[in-house]
Residue, then its C-alpha position, 0 to 999 in steps of 0.5 A: m044144891i050146886i049153886q049154894q055150893q058155889v056161893s059158899a066157895t065165893k064167900r070163902f074166896i072174898l073172905y080170904a082176898i079181903t084178909v090178903l088185901i089187908i095185909f098188903c096195904l098194911i105192908f105198903w103203910k109201913f114202908a110208906d111211914e118208914l120211908i116219909e120217917k127216913e128210916l129205911y137207909q139201913f134196911d136197904m143197904n143190908i140187903i143192896n149190900i149182899i145182892q150187889g155182893l153177887i155181881s159178875e158178868r154172867n149174873t148180870e145178864i141173867m138179871k137183865a133177862f129177869t128185869f126185861l120180863g118185868s118191863s113195859k115192852s114185856i108187859i104189853l106183849i104178854s097182855i095183848i097175847t092173853i086179851m087175844l086168847m081170852i076174846i077167842y074164848k069168849k071170856r068177856w069179863e075176864v078180859f075186862f078186868f085184866i085190862l083193868a088191872i094192868i092199866g090200873s096198876a101202871l096208873f096206880n104206880l105213877l101216881l104213887k111215884w108222883i106223891f112219894h118223889r123218892a130219887r133212884p139209888v146211885i149206888h153202883p148202878i149198872i143200867q140207867e133208869k129214869g123217873y122216881s123209885f118208889p114203888s118200883g113199877h117193875a115189881m107192881m106191874s110184874f106182880v099184877l100181869y103174872g099174878m093174873l095169868t097164875y090166877f086164870l091157869i089155876l082156874f083152867y087146871e084140874k090137877k092140884t099139882a098143876k096149880i102148885m107148881t104154877f103158883i111157884m113159877f109165878f113166885i120165882l119169876v116175880l120174886f127174881i124180877g124184883i131182885s133184878r132191879i136191886y142187883l142192877g142198881v136202879h131200885y132200893p129194896s123197899d121200892v121193891l116190896a112196896g111194889y109187890s105190896a101195892g100190886g098185890a093190893w090192886l091185884t086182889m081188888c081186881l080178883i074180888l070184883l072179878k069173882l063177884i061178877v063171874e059168879k053172877r054170870d054163871k049164876r044166871q047161865t045155870l038158871 
């Protein structure tokens, strides 16, 4: 009976996950298509004008802090700590898919940047960044990293309130990391949204595979 309930829950998870995956792919395709057709200028400028209209010394320091949380240094440090903790708790498959999610998303982002070759904006840049702009690496990598951490924490917590609060914190953190890239003048809004959708698609695929393998592992341990 317990095994049947687990199978049913896994099927629902995969069904929902595939739906989310399709949505993320459609969003990315929409932005990629409009980028190719050069139809993103007005969309990007409207949002840039709003966000950069809030520039102040205090806000700049806050945005720099958020952008640091999505930087390579932060991602590497947080990833190492997470991997060490999972190894201690003998979460072998979780470690494997966590590493796959992080490294895979970094390589995927580089591939997408190379494909689209979009130059970075030159509208009031507060900091300087190298490389191509589309999609945003900060948005994509932070979505994957903090999305993975959120998934693991939600599984760990028993109280529904803790699960909801964890998800809200993830949403706010990743949202402001993306906003910081627009504020600091190193990404267009469409870069950020495309980064979220590409990262979300990659994260969802990793979670589907992880769910299937962990389900099979747990079933063997139950028998």
